C-alpha positions in Angstrom: -10.5 42.8 -22.6 -11.1 46.3 -23.7 -12.7 47.3 -26.9 -11.1 49.9 -29.1 -13.7 52.3 -28.2 -13.3 51.9 -24.6 -9.3 52.3 -25.0 -10.0 55.4 -27.0 -12.3 56.8 -24.3 -9.7 56.2 -21.7 -6.9 57.7 -23.8 -9.0 60.7 -24.7 -10.1 61.5 -21.0 -6.5 61.3 -19.9 -5.3 63.6 -22.5 -8.1 66.1 -21.9 -7.2 66.1 -18.2 -3.6 66.6 -18.9 -4.3 69.6 -21.3 -7.3 71.2 -19.4 -6.6 70.4 -15.9 -10.1 69.1 -15.4 -12.1 66.1 -16.6 -14.1 66.3 -19.8 -17.9 66.5 -19.9 -19.6 63.5 -21.7 -20.2 65.6 -24.8 -16.5 66.7 -24.8 -15.5 63.1 -24.5 -17.8 62.0 -27.3 -16.2 64.7 -29.5 -12.8 63.7 -28.7 -13.5 60.1 -29.4 -15.2 61.0 -32.6 -18.6 59.6 -31.6 -21.8 61.7 -32.1 -24.0 60.1 -29.6 -23.4 60.8 -25.8 -25.5 57.9 -24.9 -22.8 55.7 -26.4 -20.2 57.3 -24.3 -22.5 56.9 -21.2 -22.9 53.2 -22.1 -19.2 52.6 -22.4 -18.5 54.6 -19.2 -21.0 52.2 -17.3 -19.2 49.3 -18.8 -15.8 50.6 -17.9 -17.1 51.2 -14.2 -18.4 47.5 -14.2 -14.9 46.2 -14.8 -13.4 48.5 -12.3 -12.1 51.4 -14.5 -13.5 54.8 -13.2 -13.4 57.6 -15.9 -14.3 61.0 -14.4 -16.5 63.4 -16.3 -17.7 66.9 -15.4 -21.5 66.8 -14.5 -21.4 63.6 -12.7 -20.5 63.4 -9.0 -17.6 61.2 -8.1 -18.0 58.3 -6.0 -14.4 58.8 -4.9 -13.5 60.1 -1.5 -12.4 63.8 -2.0 -9.6 63.4 0.7 -8.0 60.2 -0.1 -9.3 59.3 -3.7 -10.7 55.9 -2.7 
């Protein structure tokens, strides 16, 4: 079960990517979600990865294959 904050992070990341054509930075994502602490966002991104939900952010290399996305 996702928390309200995790759902806001997912929604904000999707909206940011749709609007700007690139993933948000952690700081931009924190601002979009309404959280002042970037460490809180980093923690939530880690928790989401643990349950299989990968949220891309700028400044962090992706673990996905650049060719097939897996």
